[in-house]
C-alpha positions in Angstrom: -22.2 -37.4 41.6 -19.3 -36.2 39.6 -19.9 -33.0 37.8 -18.7 -32.6 34.3 -16.5 -29.6 33.7 -18.4 -27.0 31.7 -16.7 -26.2 28.4 -16.0 -22.7 27.5 -18.5 -21.6 24.8 -16.4 -18.7 23.5 -13.7 -19.1 20.9 -11.4 -16.6 19.2 -13.0 -15.1 16.1 -10.1 -16.2 13.9 -10.9 -20.0 14.3 -12.1 -21.3 10.9 -10.7 -18.4 9.1 -6.9 -17.9 9.6 -4.3 -18.4 12.2 -3.7 -15.3 14.4 -0.4 -13.4 14.1 2.3 -14.6 16.5 2.4 -13.0 20.0 -1.1 -11.5 19.4 -3.6 -12.6 22.1 -7.3 -12.5 21.4 -9.3 -10.0 23.4 -12.9 -9.8 24.7 -15.5 -8.2 22.4 -16.0 -5.2 24.7 -15.5 -1.5 24.6 -13.3 -1.6 27.7 -11.0 -4.2 26.2 -10.5 -2.1 23.1 -9.9 1.1 25.2 -7.4 -0.9 27.2 -5.1 -1.4 24.2 -2.2 1.1 24.2 -1.1 1.5 20.6 2.3 2.9 21.5 3.0 -0.2 23.6 2.2 -2.7 20.8 5.1 -4.6 19.1 4.4 -4.0 15.3 7.9 -5.3 14.3 8.1 -4.7 10.5 4.3 -4.7 10.0 2.4 -1.5 9.3 -0.7 -2.8 11.1 -1.8 -5.5 13.5 -5.0 -7.7 13.5 -6.2 -8.7 17.0 -9.0 -11.3 17.0 -12.0 -11.1 19.3 -13.2 -13.9 21.5 -16.8 -14.6 20.4 -19.3 -17.4 21.0 -19.0 -20.5 18.9 -21.1 -20.3 15.7 -21.8 -16.6 16.3 -22.5 -14.2 13.5 -19.4 -12.3 14.8 -17.1 -15.1 13.6 -14.2 -13.6 11.7 -14.4 -10.2 13.4 -11.0 -8.6 14.1 -9.6 -5.3 15.4 -7.2 -3.8 12.9 -4.7 -1.3 14.4 -2.7 1.0 12.2 0.9 1.7 13.3 1.0 5.1 11.6 -2.5 6.6 12.2 -3.2 4.8 15.5 -6.7 4.0 14.3 -8.6 1.0 15.7 -10.8 -0.4 13.0 -13.4 -3.2 13.2 -12.6 -5.6 10.3 -14.6 -8.6 9.1 -12.4 -11.4 7.6 -14.3 -14.0 5.6 -13.8 -16.6 2.9 -15.7 -16.5 -0.4 -15.0 -19.2 -3.1 -11.8 -20.2 -1.2 -10.5 -16.6 -1.3 -9.9 -14.5 1.8 -11.4 -11.0 2.0 -11.3 -8.2 4.5 -14.2 -5.7 4.9 -13.8 -2.7 7.2 -16.9 -2.0 9.2 -15.8 1.3 10.7 -13.4 3.0 13.2 -13.9 2.3 16.9 -15.2 5.5 18.5 -16.1 5.5 22.2 -19.5 6.7 23.4 -19.4 10.4 24.5 -23.0 11.5 24.6 -26.5 10.9 23.2 -25.7 13.3 20.5 -22.4 11.6 19.8 -22.8 7.9 20.4 -19.6 7.0 18.6 -19.1 3.6 17.0 -18.8 0.9 19.5 -19.2 -2.9 19.9 -22.9 -2.6 20.1 -23.1 -0.8 16.8 -20.8 -3.4 15.2 -22.8 -6.2 16.6 -26.0 -4.9 14.9 -24.3 -4.1 11.7 -22.5 -7.5 11.5 -25.7 -9.3 12.2 -27.4 -7.7 9.2 -24.4 -8.6 7.0 -24.3 -12.2 8.3 -28.0 -12.7 7.8 -27.9 -11.4 4.2 -24.7 -12.9 2.9 -24.4 -16.4 4.4 -26.2 -19.7 3.9 -27.6 -22.1 6.5 -24.2 -23.4 7.3 -22.8 -19.9 8.1 -20.7 -19.8 4.9 -20.5 -16.6 2.9 -22.2 -16.8 -0.5 -22.1 -13.1 -1.3 -19.5 -10.4 -0.9 -20.7 -7.7 1.6 -18.1 -5.2 0.1 -19.8 -5.5 -3.2 -23.3 -5.2 -1.7 -22.3 -2.0 0.1 -20.9 -0.5 -3.1 -24.1 -1.3 -5.0 -26.2 0.4 -2.2 -24.1 3.5 -2.4 -24.3 3.9 -6.2 -27.8 2.5 -7.0 -29.9 5.5 -7.9 -33.3 5.5 -9.5 -34.1 7.4 -12.7 -36.1 9.9 -10.7 -33.0 10.5 -8.5 -30.8 11.0 -11.5 -33.0 13.7 -12.8 -33.0 15.3 -9.3 -29.2 15.1 -9.1 -29.0 16.8 -12.5 -29.8 20.0 -10.6 -26.7 19.7 -8.4 -24.2 22.5 -8.7 -20.4 22.3 -9.3 -20.0 23.7 -5.8 -21.9 20.8 -4.2 -19.9 18.2 -6.1 -16.7 19.7 -4.7 -18.0 19.4 -1.2 -18.9 15.8 -1.8 -15.4 15.1 -3.2 -13.8 16.5 -0.1 -16.0 14.6 2.3 -15.2 11.4 0.3 -11.5 12.0 0.6 -10.7 12.3 -3.1 -11.1 8.7 -4.2 -9.5 7.2 -7.3 -12.0 6.7 -10.0 -10.7 3.5 -11.5 -9.5 1.7 -8.3 -11.9 0.6 -5.6 -11.1 1.8 -2.2 -7.9 3.8 -3.2 -7.3 7.5 -2.8 -5.3 9.9 -5.0 -1.7 10.2 -4.2 -0.7 13.0 -1.8 0.8 15.2 -4.6 -2.2 14.6 -6.9 -4.7 15.2 -4.1 -3.0 18.5 -3.1 -2.9 19.8 -6.6 -6.6 18.9 -7.3 -7.7 20.3 -3.9 -5.9 23.6 -4.7 -7.7 24.2 -8.0 -11.1 23.0 -6.7 -11.3 24.8 -3.4 -7.8 26.0 -2.4 -6.2 29.5 -2.6 -8.2 30.0 0.5 -7.8 29.9 4.3 -9.8 26.6 4.3 -6.8 25.0 2.7 -4.5 26.1 5.5 -6.7 24.2 8.0 -5.7 20.8 6.4 -2.6 18.8 6.6 -1.9 16.5 3.7 0.0 13.3 4.2 0.5 9.9 2.7 -0.4 6.6 4.4 1.4 3.3 4.3 -0.4 2.3 1.1 0.7 5.3 -0.8 -2.7 7.0 -0.7 -3.1 10.7 0.0 -4.9 11.5 3.3 -6.2 14.7 4.9 -6.5 15.6 8.6 -7.6 18.9 10.1 -5.0 20.9 11.9 -5.3 21.5 15.6 -5.4 25.2 16.5 -3.6 26.2 13.3 -1.5 29.3 13.3 -0.5 30.4 9.8 0.6 34.0 10.2 0.7 36.9 12.6 -2.5 38.1 11.1 -4.4 34.9 11.9 -3.3 33.8 15.4 -6.8 33.0 16.8 -8.0 30.5 14.3 -9.9 27.6 15.8 -9.6 24.0 14.5 -12.5 22.5 12.6 -13.5 18.8 12.8 -15.2 18.2 9.5 -15.5 19.5 5.9 -19.1 20.5 6.7 -17.7 22.8 9.4 -14.9 24.0 7.1 -17.2 25.0 4.3 -19.6 26.6 6.7 -16.8 28.7 8.2 -15.4 29.6 4.8 -18.3 29.6 2.3 -17.8 30.4 -1.4 -16.0 33.8 -1.7 -14.9 34.1 2.0 -11.4 33.6 3.2 -9.7 34.0 -0.2 -5.9 34.4 0.3 -4.5 37.7 -0.8 -1.4 37.9 -3.0 1.0 37.0 -0.3 4.3 35.3 -0.5 4.1 31.4 -0.6 0.4 31.2 0.3 -1.0 32.6 -3.0 1.7 34.5 -4.9 -0.3 34.7 -8.1 -3.5 35.9 -6.5 -5.5 33.0 -7.9 -9.1 32.1 -7.0 -10.3 28.5 -6.8 -13.2 27.0 -8.6 -15.3 26.9 -5.4 -14.8 30.6 -4.8 -15.6 31.5 -8.5 -19.0 32.2 -9.9 -18.5 29.3 -12.1 -19.2 27.0 -9.1 -22.8 28.0 -9.3 -23.1 26.2 -12.7 -25.5 23.3 -12.8 -23.9 20.0 -13.5 -26.6 19.3 -16.2 -25.3 22.3 -18.1 -21.8 20.8 -18.4 -22.9 18.5 -21.2 -21.0 17.8 -24.4 -22.6 20.7 -26.2 -22.2 23.6 -23.8 -19.6 22.1 -21.3 -16.4 22.6 -23.4 -17.0 26.3 -24.0 -17.9 27.0 -20.4 -14.8 25.1 -19.1 -12.5 26.8 -21.6 -13.8 30.2 -20.7 -13.1 29.6 -17.0 -9.6 28.3 -17.6 -8.6 31.4 -19.5 -8.4 33.3 -16.3 -5.0 31.6 -15.7 -2.0 32.8 -17.7 0.6 30.1 -17.6 0.1 27.0 -19.8 1.1 24.6 -17.0 -1.5 26.2 -14.6 -4.2 25.9 -17.2 -3.4 22.3 -17.8 -3.4 21.5 -14.1 -6.8 23.3 -13.6 -8.2 21.4 -16.6 -7.1 18.1 -15.0 -8.8 19.0 -11.8 -12.1 19.7 -13.7 -11.7 16.4 -15.5 -11.5 14.7 -12.1 -14.5 16.5 -10.8 -16.7 15.5 -13.8 -15.4 11.9 -13.7 -16.3 11.7 -10.0 -19.8 13.1 -10.6 -20.3 10.4 -13.3 -18.9 7.6 -11.2 -21.2 8.5 -8.3 -24.2 8.8 -10.6 -24.6 12.5 -9.8 -25.1 13.1 -13.5 -26.4 11.0 -16.4 -23.7 8.9 -17.9 -22.1 10.8 -20.8 -18.7 11.6 -22.3 -16.7 13.9 -20.1 -16.8 17.3 -21.9 -13.5 18.4 -20.3 -11.7 16.0 -22.7 -12.9 18.1 -25.6 -11.1 21.2 -24.4 -7.8 21.7 -26.2 -5.0 23.9 -24.8 -2.4 25.5 -27.0 1.1 24.9 -25.9 3.4 27.9 -25.6 6.2 28.7 -28.0 9.9 27.9 -27.5 10.4 30.5 -24.9 12.2 29.1 -21.9 10.7 29.3 -18.4 11.8 28.4 -15.0 10.1 25.0 -15.1 11.8 23.8 -18.4 15.1 25.6 -18.6 17.0 22.6 -17.1 15.3 19.9 -19.2 18.3 19.5 -21.5 21.0 20.1 -18.9 23.2 17.4 -17.4 26.1 17.4 -15.0 29.6 16.3 -16.1 31.8 14.0 -13.9 33.7 17.1 -12.8 30.4 18.8 -11.9 29.4 15.8 -9.8 32.7 15.8 -8.1 32.2 19.5 -7.1 28.6 18.7 -5.9 29.9 15.9 -3.8 32.5 18.1 -2.1 29.9 20.8 -1.5 27.5 18.3 0.1 30.2 17.5 2.6 30.6 21.2 3.4 26.9 21.9 3.9 26.4 18.6 5.8 27.0 20.3 9.2 24.2 22.7 8.6 21.8 20.4 6.6 22.9 16.8 7.4 19.9 14.9 6.0 19.4 17.2 3.0 23.0 16.8 2.0 22.7 13.0 2.4 19.7 12.7 0.2 21.3 14.8 -2.5 24.3 12.5 -2.5 22.0 9.4 -2.8 20.2 11.0 -5.7 23.5 11.5 -7.4 24.7 7.9 -6.8 21.4 6.2 -7.7 19.6 8.4 -10.2 16.3 7.9 -8.3 13.6 10.5 -7.7 13.6 12.7 -4.5 10.0 11.7 -3.8 11.0 8.0 -3.7 14.2 8.4 -1.6 12.6 10.7 1.0 10.1 7.9 1.8 12.6 5.2 2.4 13.0 3.6 5.8 15.9 1.7 7.4 13.7 -1.4 7.2 14.1 -1.1 3.4 17.9 -1.4 3.6 18.8 -5.1 3.1 22.5 -5.1 3.8 22.8 -8.9 3.3 21.3 -8.7 -0.2 23.1 -5.4 -1.0 19.9 -3.7 -2.0 17.6 -0.9 -0.8 14.0 -1.8 -1.6 11.7 0.8 -3.2 8.2 -0.6 -2.5 5.4 0.0 -5.0 3.6 2.1 -2.4 6.3 4.9 -2.7 7.3 4.2 -6.3 5.9 6.6 -9.0 5.3 3.7 -11.4 3.7 1.5 -8.6 6.1 -1.4 -9.1 8.3 -3.0 -6.5 11.9 -2.1 -7.4 15.3 -1.7 -5.7 18.6 0.1 -5.9 22.0 -1.7 -5.4 24.2 -0.7 -2.5 27.3 0.2 -4.5 30.4 1.7 -2.9 29.2 5.3 -3.1 25.7 4.3 -1.8 27.4 2.6 1.1 29.3 5.8 1.8 25.9 7.6 2.2 24.5 4.9 4.5 27.7 5.0 6.7 27.4 8.7 6.9 23.7 8.5 8.0 24.7 6.2 10.8 27.2 8.7 12.1 24.8 11.7 12.2 23.2 10.8 15.6 26.7 10.7 17.1 27.0 14.5 16.6 26.3 16.8 19.6 22.7 17.9 19.5 21.5 15.3 17.1 21.3 12.3 19.5 17.5 12.1 19.1 17.8 10.9 15.6 19.2 7.6 16.8 15.6 6.5 17.4 15.0 6.4 13.6 17.7 3.8 13.1 16.8 1.8 16.2 13.1 1.6 15.2 13.8 1.1 11.5 12.0 4.3 10.6 12.7 7.1 8.1 16.1 7.0 6.4 16.0 10.8 6.0 14.3 12.4 9.1 13.3 16.0 9.3 14.6 18.5 11.9 10.8 18.9 12.6 11.1 15.8 14.7 13.6 17.6 17.0 11.6 20.8 17.3 8.0 19.4 17.5 7.1 18.0 21.0 5.7 14.5 21.1 6.2 13.8 17.4 6.5 10.0 16.7 9.3 8.7 14.5 6.7 6.9 12.4 4.7 10.1 11.7 4.8 11.4 8.1 5.7 14.8 9.5 8.9 13.4 10.8 10.5 12.7 7.4 12.3 15.0 5.1 10.1 16.8 2.6 12.5 19.2 0.8 16.2 19.6 0.1 15.9 23.2 -1.3 18.0 25.0 1.3 21.0 22.6 1.0 20.8 22.7 -2.8 20.8 26.5 -2.9 24.0 26.5 -0.9 25.6 23.8 -3.1 24.9 25.8 -6.3 26.4 28.9 -4.7 29.6 27.0 -3.7 30.0 25.1 -7.0 28.5 27.4 -9.6 26.9 24.5 -11.4 23.9 25.2 -13.6 21.1 22.8 -12.9 18.3 21.6 -10.6 17.9 18.6 -8.3 16.2 16.7 -11.1 19.3 17.2 -13.2 21.1 14.6 -10.9 18.7 11.9 -12.2 19.2 13.0 -15.8 23.0 12.9 -15.4 23.0 9.5 -13.8 20.8 8.1 -16.6 23.1 9.5 -19.3 26.2 8.2 -17.5 24.6 4.8 -17.0 23.7 4.5 -20.7 27.1 5.6 -21.9 28.9 3.3 -19.5 26.8 0.2 -20.0 26.4 0.7 -23.8 22.7 0.5 -24.2 19.4 1.9 -22.8 18.0 -1.4 -21.5 20.4 -2.0 -18.6 20.5 1.7 -17.7 16.7 2.0 -17.3 16.8 -1.0 -14.9 19.1 1.2 -12.6 17.0 4.4 -12.8 13.6 2.8 -12.6 12.2 4.3 -15.8 9.2 2.5 -17.3 9.6 2.9 -21.1 10.5 -0.6 -22.1 8.1 -3.4 -23.1 6.5 -5.8 -20.6 9.3 -8.3 -21.2 11.8 -5.8 -19.9 9.7 -5.2 -16.8 9.7 -8.9 -15.9 13.4 -9.0 -16.8 14.0 -6.4 -14.0 12.4 -8.7 -11.4 14.0 -12.0 -12.4 17.6 -10.9 -13.0 18.7 -9.3 -9.7 22.3 -10.5 -10.0 22.7 -8.9 -13.5 21.2 -5.6 -12.2 23.6 -5.6 -9.2 26.5 -6.2 -11.5 25.6 -3.3 -13.8 25.1 -1.0 -10.8 28.6 -1.9 -9.5 30.1 -0.9 -12.9 28.6 2.6 -12.6 29.3 2.8 -8.9 33.0 2.1 -9.3 33.3 4.7 -12.0 31.7 7.3 -9.6 34.0 6.1 -6.8 37.1 6.7 -8.9 36.2 10.3 -9.3 35.6 10.9 -5.6 38.3 12.1 -3.2 40.4 9.1 -2.1 40.3 10.2 1.6 36.6 10.8 2.2 35.8 13.1 5.1 32.7 10.9 5.7 34.8 7.9 6.7 36.7 10.0 9.3 33.5 11.0 11.1 
């Protein structure tokens, strides 16, 4: 009797949901299969993450389960992909963590299987179709608190709220799943629990979505006085090692030059959250802020307290009420000029820009990438924070543009700058840098379409990936100090942006076209859509300004001879 061939009962988990990415083969739903994936050997191409489907039984509750792998962080995340009302959703179930011991079971396929079964049972109908969103259900479970619990949480202290914020990763209050930007996160952390050795145990960086992230440093060495510091693995350990009042940094250069004390280390942190109401809160907050002298420092500290109170209200740690920090009013200082504002009204002339350009060429041997980014700031009028996060993959030579994705843009809008003649000079120069003796390693950044402006840290740090946030340029201070000494110009790096804006407006005859080049967001909504739909006009305007700059540069550029 002829036997029928037995059909394979397992199917990839993407069937019925979405087609898998090309060149991505499904894997078995086992811990060994996940451990066998070598992230460094995967071909990400231009993607920032890969989704690898699992092979699961037909009709299983595991249908739609994927393994998401981040190119930057190397994390392996269990992700559920499902449809609800014809719309595709993704729900992260947790990071894959191998089993180590009974005290540290990790998060493996067995855990995901149990968790996903409960989700499937609660959120699908008899046909296995999702009728409820598990992301929303999880959010409700996290924030649903009874009246009794609210009264109980009213006794929570400011110090305990700070600990919860750190453990939660400083989330944005008005955007689900997002975190504060790296700069905002660092500033808020400093006023809430910084100015302390606990802050030196944390490395702040930015992920591919523009969200600020924190990771604990491994065996950190911060000074000759603290060479035996051990790494911590969680905020619980960190606050246990440095409780309130312990580890405050002394008045040392760079670490804590003003001798400040954070909110967590101040007696104010013992204040009960229920006491920070509309009646007593403003007076208590204002009294605390007065310990700072400078207006800018007071303002930043007040913003950190506003964030803390908004977080407590969002997480139902206090009864819903108006944020008392918004009732605190700070008096602005007089007209006295300080270091932060003395260059606000300064712009460079064309002669100044010519001197700066020549000085950049002179300091390029010592600071090749710092000099290059200063030149690009001068030729585009863009912010340093945006340009320093550009990658070679953002350079679209055929379209004559350099993309500025919304993830790195201050205004969170997709924009671009035109590759004019002076901008092309900078790109050509960057391509020649790896040909210099001792700089051959930086060729990897161009080959792998990574950072446009790498840091010398990549050369000095063993095993650092070109994709790592630590491998990109963070400051251009040293090069700018030398340039100012050589030229005698009076201004800061931000003056380059102001100068380009003024030059663009004077050349083009109106503010509208100029703001399209600099990326300012002061026009109405119509102008913002105009920016997106009139690329040819923007490129034409950029060429006009670029040619004017080109005429004032030396005719025989040393860059072209390298």
